[in-house]
C-alpha positions in Angstrom: 129.1 69.3 55.4 127.4 72.7 55.1 129.3 75.8 54.0 128.1 78.6 56.3 125.8 81.2 54.6 122.3 82.6 55.1 120.7 80.1 52.8 122.4 77.2 54.6 121.1 78.0 58.1 118.1 75.7 57.8 120.3 72.8 56.8 122.3 72.9 60.0 121.7 70.2 62.6 119.8 70.7 65.9 123.1 70.8 67.7 124.0 74.2 66.2 122.1 77.2 67.3 121.1 79.7 64.6 119.5 83.1 64.6 115.8 82.9 65.3 115.2 86.4 63.9 114.8 87.6 60.4 118.2 89.0 59.5 116.8 90.9 56.6 114.9 93.0 59.2 118.0 93.9 61.1 119.1 97.5 60.5 122.6 98.9 61.2 123.0 101.0 64.4 126.6 100.3 65.4 129.9 100.7 63.6 132.6 98.6 65.1 136.4 99.1 64.5 138.4 96.0 65.2 136.4 92.9 64.4 138.5 90.1 65.9 137.8 87.1 68.0 137.0 89.0 71.2 134.4 91.3 69.6 132.7 88.4 68.0 132.7 86.3 71.2 131.5 89.3 73.3 129.7 92.4 72.1 128.3 90.8 68.9 127.2 87.8 71.0 125.3 90.0 73.4 123.5 91.8 70.5 122.7 88.4 68.9 121.1 87.3 72.2 119.0 90.5 72.2 117.9 89.9 68.6 117.0 86.3 69.4 114.7 87.8 72.1 113.0 90.0 69.5 114.9 93.2 70.6 117.5 95.6 69.2 116.8 94.8 65.6 117.8 98.4 64.8 121.2 97.8 66.3 123.0 95.7 63.7 126.8 95.9 63.6 128.8 97.1 60.6 132.3 96.0 61.1 135.3 98.1 59.8 138.8 97.0 59.2 141.6 99.6 58.6 144.7 97.5 58.7 146.1 95.4 55.8 145.6 92.2 57.8 141.9 92.9 58.2 141.4 92.0 54.5 141.2 88.3 55.5 138.3 89.1 57.9 136.6 91.0 55.1 137.0 88.1 52.7 135.7 85.5 55.1 132.7 87.5 56.4 131.6 88.6 52.9 131.7 85.0 51.7 129.5 83.9 54.7 126.9 86.7 54.6 128.7 88.1 57.7 127.7 85.0 59.7 130.2 83.1 61.9 130.1 80.3 64.4 130.9 81.0 68.1 131.9 77.8 69.9 131.8 77.8 73.7 134.3 75.2 75.1 133.5 73.7 78.4 136.2 72.1 80.7 134.6 68.6 80.3 135.1 68.7 76.5 131.5 69.8 75.6 131.3 72.1 72.6 128.4 74.5 72.2 128.3 76.0 68.7 126.0 78.9 67.7 125.8 80.9 64.5 125.9 84.6 65.3 124.0 87.0 63.0 124.3 90.4 64.6 127.0 91.6 62.2 125.2 92.8 59.1 128.1 94.2 57.0 131.8 94.5 57.0 133.8 97.3 55.3 137.5 97.2 54.4 138.4 100.8 54.7 141.5 100.8 52.4 139.3 99.7 49.5 136.5 102.2 50.1 137.1 104.9 52.8 134.1 106.9 51.5 131.8 104.0 52.3 133.1 103.9 55.9 132.6 107.7 56.2 129.1 107.4 54.8 128.1 104.8 57.3 129.7 106.8 60.2 127.8 110.0 59.2 124.5 108.2 58.7 122.1 109.3 61.5 121.2 105.6 62.0 124.7 105.1 63.4 124.3 106.0 67.1 127.3 104.0 68.6 130.8 103.6 67.3 132.5 100.8 69.3 136.2 99.9 69.5 138.3 96.8 70.1 141.5 98.2 68.6 143.9 96.8 71.3 145.8 98.8 73.9 148.2 100.2 71.4 145.4 101.6 69.2 144.9 104.5 71.4 148.4 106.0 70.8 149.0 106.8 74.5 152.5 107.7 75.7 152.8 105.2 78.6 154.4 107.7 81.0 153.0 111.1 80.2 149.5 109.8 79.4 149.3 112.2 76.4 148.7 111.4 72.8 151.6 110.0 70.8 151.0 111.4 67.4 154.1 109.9 65.8 152.3 107.0 64.3 152.5 107.3 60.5 148.8 106.7 60.0 148.0 109.5 62.5 150.5 111.8 60.8 148.9 111.1 57.4 145.5 111.9 58.7 146.7 115.3 60.0 147.6 116.5 56.5 145.1 119.0 55.1 142.4 117.3 53.0 143.6 113.8 53.8 141.4 110.8 53.3 141.3 109.0 56.6 143.4 105.9 57.1 143.4 105.4 60.9 140.6 104.7 63.3 141.1 108.1 64.9 141.1 109.8 61.4 137.7 108.2 60.5 136.0 109.0 63.8 137.1 112.6 63.9 136.3 113.3 60.3 132.9 111.7 60.7 132.1 113.8 63.8 133.2 116.9 61.9 130.8 116.0 59.0 127.9 115.2 61.4 128.4 118.5 63.2 128.4 120.4 59.9 125.2 118.6 58.8 123.5 119.1 62.1 123.4 115.4 62.9 123.8 114.5 66.6 127.1 112.9 67.4 127.4 109.2 68.0 128.5 107.7 71.3 132.1 106.2 71.2 132.1 103.0 73.2 135.6 101.5 74.0 135.6 97.8 74.7 139.4 97.5 75.2 141.4 96.4 78.3 142.5 99.9 79.3 141.9 101.5 82.7 139.3 104.1 82.2 138.9 103.1 78.6 136.2 105.7 77.9 138.2 108.5 79.5 141.3 107.4 77.5 139.3 107.3 74.2 137.9 110.8 74.9 141.2 112.3 75.8 143.1 110.8 72.8 140.5 111.5 70.2 140.0 115.1 71.5 143.8 115.6 71.5 144.0 114.3 67.9 141.1 116.5 66.8 142.8 119.5 68.4 145.8 119.0 66.0 143.3 119.4 63.2 140.7 121.9 64.4 140.5 123.4 67.9 136.8 124.1 67.6 136.1 120.5 66.6 138.1 119.3 69.6 135.9 121.5 71.8 132.8 120.1 70.2 134.0 116.5 70.8 135.0 117.2 74.4 131.6 118.8 75.2 129.1 116.8 73.1 130.4 113.3 72.5 129.9 110.6 75.2 132.5 108.0 75.9 131.2 105.4 78.4 133.7 103.3 80.3 133.4 99.6 80.3 134.9 96.4 81.6 134.9 93.4 79.3 135.9 89.8 80.1 135.9 86.6 78.2 138.9 84.5 77.4 139.0 84.1 73.6 142.1 82.4 72.2 143.2 82.6 68.6 141.2 80.2 66.5 143.3 77.1 65.6 143.0 74.9 62.6 142.0 72.1 64.9 139.0 74.3 65.9 137.9 74.5 62.3 138.3 70.8 61.8 136.3 70.0 65.0 133.5 72.2 63.9 133.3 70.5 60.5 133.7 66.9 61.7 131.5 67.1 64.8 128.8 69.5 63.6 129.0 69.5 59.8 129.7 73.3 59.5 132.4 74.7 57.3 133.3 78.1 58.6 136.3 80.1 57.3 136.8 81.8 60.7 134.9 80.5 63.7 135.5 81.8 67.2 136.2 79.8 70.3 135.8 81.0 73.9 135.3 80.0 77.5 131.8 79.8 79.0 132.4 82.8 81.3 131.5 86.2 80.1 131.1 89.6 81.8 130.4 93.1 80.6 130.2 96.0 83.0 129.1 99.2 81.2 128.7 102.8 82.3 125.3 104.2 81.7 126.7 107.3 80.0 125.4 107.4 76.4 124.7 110.5 74.4 121.5 109.0 72.9 119.7 105.7 72.8 121.4 102.3 73.3 120.4 98.7 73.1 118.8 97.2 76.3 122.0 95.4 77.2 120.9 94.8 80.7 118.2 92.4 79.3 121.0 89.9 78.5 123.1 90.2 81.6 125.2 93.2 81.0 125.8 95.1 84.2 124.8 98.8 83.7 126.4 100.8 86.4 127.2 104.4 87.4 130.9 103.7 88.1 132.9 101.0 86.2 136.3 101.6 87.9 136.1 99.1 90.7 135.2 96.3 88.3 137.7 97.4 85.8 140.6 97.5 88.3 139.6 94.1 89.6 139.8 92.6 86.2 142.9 94.4 85.0 144.9 93.8 88.2 143.8 90.3 88.9 142.9 88.6 85.6 145.0 90.6 83.1 148.0 91.0 85.4 147.8 87.3 86.4 148.0 86.4 82.7 151.2 88.3 82.6 152.3 86.6 85.8 151.9 83.1 84.3 152.8 83.5 80.7 156.5 84.4 80.7 157.4 82.2 83.6 155.4 79.4 82.2 156.9 79.7 78.8 160.4 79.8 80.2 159.6 76.7 82.2 158.6 74.8 79.1 154.8 75.2 79.1 153.0 76.4 76.0 149.4 76.7 77.2 147.8 78.6 80.0 145.9 75.5 81.3 149.2 73.6 81.6 150.5 76.3 83.9 147.4 76.5 86.0 147.3 72.7 86.5 150.7 73.0 88.2 150.4 73.7 92.0 153.7 75.6 92.1 152.4 78.2 89.6 148.9 78.3 91.1 150.4 79.1 94.5 152.5 81.9 92.9 149.4 83.4 91.1 147.2 83.3 94.2 150.1 84.8 96.1 150.3 87.7 93.6 146.6 88.2 93.7 146.3 88.0 97.5 149.3 90.0 98.6 150.0 92.4 95.8 147.1 92.8 93.3 144.1 92.8 95.7 145.4 95.3 98.2 145.4 98.0 95.5 141.7 97.5 94.7 138.8 99.6 96.0 135.7 97.7 97.2 133.9 96.0 94.3 130.1 96.1 94.8 128.6 92.6 94.8 131.8 90.7 94.2 133.4 88.1 96.6 137.1 88.8 95.7 138.3 85.5 97.2 135.8 83.5 95.1 136.7 85.6 92.0 140.4 84.9 92.4 139.9 81.1 92.7 137.4 81.3 89.8 140.2 82.9 87.7 142.4 79.9 88.3 139.6 77.6 87.3 139.1 79.5 84.1 142.8 79.6 83.2 143.0 75.8 83.8 140.2 75.0 81.3 142.0 72.5 79.1 139.6 72.9 76.2 140.2 76.6 75.6 143.9 75.9 74.9 144.9 79.5 75.3 148.5 79.8 74.1 151.2 81.5 76.2 152.5 83.0 73.1 149.3 85.0 72.7 149.5 86.1 76.3 153.1 87.1 75.9 152.5 89.3 72.9 152.5 93.1 72.9 153.9 93.2 76.5 154.9 96.8 76.1 151.3 97.8 75.8 150.1 95.5 78.6 152.5 95.5 81.5 152.6 99.3 81.9 148.8 99.4 82.2 148.1 96.2 84.1 151.0 95.4 86.4 153.1 98.5 86.9 150.3 100.5 88.6 150.2 97.6 91.2 153.9 98.0 91.7 153.7 101.8 92.2 150.8 101.6 94.7 152.5 98.8 96.6 155.7 100.8 96.8 153.9 103.9 97.9 152.2 101.9 100.7 155.4 100.1 101.7 153.8 96.7 100.9 155.3 93.7 99.1 156.4 93.9 95.4 158.5 90.7 95.1 156.1 88.8 92.9 155.4 91.7 90.6 159.1 92.4 90.2 159.6 88.7 89.3 157.0 89.1 86.6 158.8 92.1 85.1 162.1 90.2 85.3 160.5 87.2 83.5 159.4 89.6 80.7 163.0 90.8 80.5 164.3 87.2 80.4 161.7 86.3 77.8 162.7 89.2 75.6 166.2 87.7 75.3 164.5 85.6 72.6 165.8 82.2 73.8 164.1 79.8 76.3 165.8 77.7 79.0 166.2 74.9 76.6 168.1 77.1 74.1 165.2 77.2 71.7 164.3 80.5 70.0 161.4 82.6 71.2 159.4 84.6 68.7 158.9 87.9 70.5 155.8 89.7 69.2 155.7 93.3 70.2 155.5 96.7 68.5 158.8 97.5 70.3 160.4 94.1 69.6 163.7 95.4 68.2 164.2 97.8 71.1 163.2 95.4 73.8 165.4 92.6 72.5 168.4 94.9 72.2 167.9 96.0 75.8 167.4 92.4 77.0 170.8 91.5 75.4 172.4 93.4 78.3 170.4 91.6 81.0 173.4 89.7 82.5 175.9 92.5 82.4 173.7 95.5 83.2 170.2 94.4 84.3 168.9 97.9 84.6 169.1 98.6 80.9 165.8 96.8 80.2 163.8 98.9 82.8 165.5 102.2 82.0 163.1 103.3 79.4 161.0 106.0 81.0 158.2 105.7 78.4 157.5 102.2 79.7 158.7 102.2 83.3 158.7 105.8 84.4 161.2 106.2 87.2 161.1 102.6 88.6 164.8 102.1 87.5 165.7 104.7 90.2 163.6 103.2 93.0 165.9 101.2 95.3 163.3 98.7 96.5 162.1 97.8 93.0 165.7 97.7 91.6 166.7 95.3 94.4 163.7 93.0 93.9 164.0 93.1 90.1 167.7 92.5 89.8 167.5 89.6 92.3 164.7 88.0 90.4 166.5 88.4 87.0 169.7 86.9 88.4 167.7 84.0 89.8 166.0 83.4 86.5 169.4 83.2 84.8 171.1 81.1 87.4 168.2 78.8 88.5 165.6 79.0 85.8 161.9 79.9 86.2 160.7 76.8 88.1 163.5 76.8 90.6 163.1 80.5 91.1 159.4 79.9 92.1 160.5 77.0 94.4 163.1 79.0 96.3 161.9 82.6 95.8 163.5 85.3 93.8 165.8 86.5 96.5 
């Protein structure tokens, strides 16, 4: 058994890929907020591929954690010289491990905020990238404006405050770069948000305006925020994944990452300065990301929502279990064909029918073992962005909404906190208490759950949606998830 570190790389067996480049020659060029599983399976992997090809050695990643729970990532990466193992899991059981070396440092902001600011202000930092989850952008779901009520944002708005939030660090760093005559970095969002670059620009500029109007104007005019679409199913690392890595390949890694074989990154060519040659490792560099982004959000991400609550209520616990059940597969394909796809613009170079069936194959990969609990988490940040736009467009066009309404109803039923077998459900959501309190009224007054305008806008007053939603919720209570799919929600 080999404990992962720089010195141990030569001792790893031939079955484990390792960096072919000299990591001591890699220089930081990117600061990344939100180093989790997805970033390490995606952006960091692409950069590692470039470095293995002898390119982008001046684009090393410095990770930053700002939340208390990020301390564990700091501890693990520091102990392993910022190395980790990415394990690709194929449907036939094949595991493909590779040690990734593109992260060269990790800073835990609460311990040393000055070190984070120094790195952000350094002219060598030309890109600041983000995977801070949908909720990290502080968007009011209905107005689309900045919600500055978060305590961390409020703290960062105090005069002379030392930053504690991602927004606080970025805006303060841009202010210092402007004062020093250093060109601004590009802010590159890699989160699952429609128009993620536009959203990042709007929210950061709005936050800056609360501090300094001239700084906000500078950010709006001088900082670039490319849009991107990112895709790779990356489940939470399980203890069994660590054990398999040790027993099958002799590697002891405190936090490996597991993922599916498929990966996609579509990136707008809208950088303020230089960037890595991402296109050399398969990244699609395009002028307009929106068609690809909507395809992914409304087919892949919304389908995850379509399968997770209904699947969980029916007794399943993994995505592959749901997608090996024809009843659920037919429902998912029906949603994609009849409701999701009609809202999409043409997607250059993509066969949508093939893409939809490929999604089912990806979801059904038994080796990935993506938990429904993960997919059910943080629904209040996901459904308003991924599914409700489909509902609104379908309503406006007079087209079908029954499957989408059933998904919303299944979320409401899930939020009751008890499954169909009477077992407790651990609801994970930043609005957990509010959602569960509203769901408590589902049987007596089913409109309570969808009456929050911050989440649902005016859908609670739309007769067609109300009729479909209440019928679906009633069926879930009376028949259960599986029987509802068998007979329809009406």
